[in-house]
N, C-alpha and C positions, 0 to 999 in steps of 0.2 A: 667529134665536134662538128656541128652542122655548118654547111658552107656559108650561110648568112652570118653566123657568129664569127667565123674566120675572117670573112670580108670586112665586117665591122671593126674587128680588132686591128686588122692591117690598116684600115682607113684612119683609125684613131692614132696609130703609131706612125703614120706617114708624116705627121707634123714634126719638124726637127726639134722643137722645144720639148714636146712630149717624149720623143725618143731619147733626148738627153736626160730627162727626168727618170725614165725607166732605167737607163744605164747607171745613173747616180744611185738609184735605190737597190742595185744589185747587191744582195747579201747584207743589207743594212736597213736600219730604220733612220729616217731623217726628219727633223723638225722643219716646218714650213720656213722658219727664219733661216735655216741653213740652205735650203733650196733657193730662197730669194737671193742670198749672198752669192751663191755659185752662178746662178743664171742671169743675174743683173736685169731682172724684170720687176714690174710692179706687183703688189699684193693682189689687186683685182685680176691681173693677167694670170698669175699663178693659180688663183682660185678657179678661174675658167678652165685651165688645163687639167687641174686635179679633179674637177667635177666630171669632165669628159672621161678621164681615166677611171674614175670610180664607177661611173654609169656602165662602163664596159667591163667591169670587174677585173681590172688590171692592177689596181692598187687598193690597199686598205687604208683607212684613215681612223685615227684615234685621237680624240681631243684630250689634252692634258693641260689643264689650267688655261692659260691664254692662247696657247699654240696647239696646232694639230700636227701629229706625227704620222708620217706616211711610210708604208712598206709595200713591197710587191705582193700581189696575191698570186701565189704559185700556180694555181690550176690553169688559168688561161694561158699563161706564159708556157707552161709545160705542153699544153695542147698545140700551141703554135709551133714550138720546137719539134714536136712529134710530126705535125703536118709537113713541115719543111723537110725533116730528115727522111720522110717516106717518099719524097719526090725523086724520080729517076731522071738524071741529067744525061743527055746524049750530046757529047762533044763533037761538033761538025767541023772542027778546024782541020 
């Protein structure tokens, strides 16, 4: 994964609401209505966050009737995990 893509993904995930959304979507598909209930935010605010996550290929969206259902898009998440797991930490304590 190129450095710019990694930096962009971390920037998007630095927002606490977006981080909560990603955590909620771990291993499941959720309707926007469920996300709204859990997060206690307005629909326009959710749409803003979901648009940012979609633009950075972190979530998938599928419209079903009136609602949109969201899930994690595995590729970027896996690449971030791989990037972090390859970091060597030196403990200076």
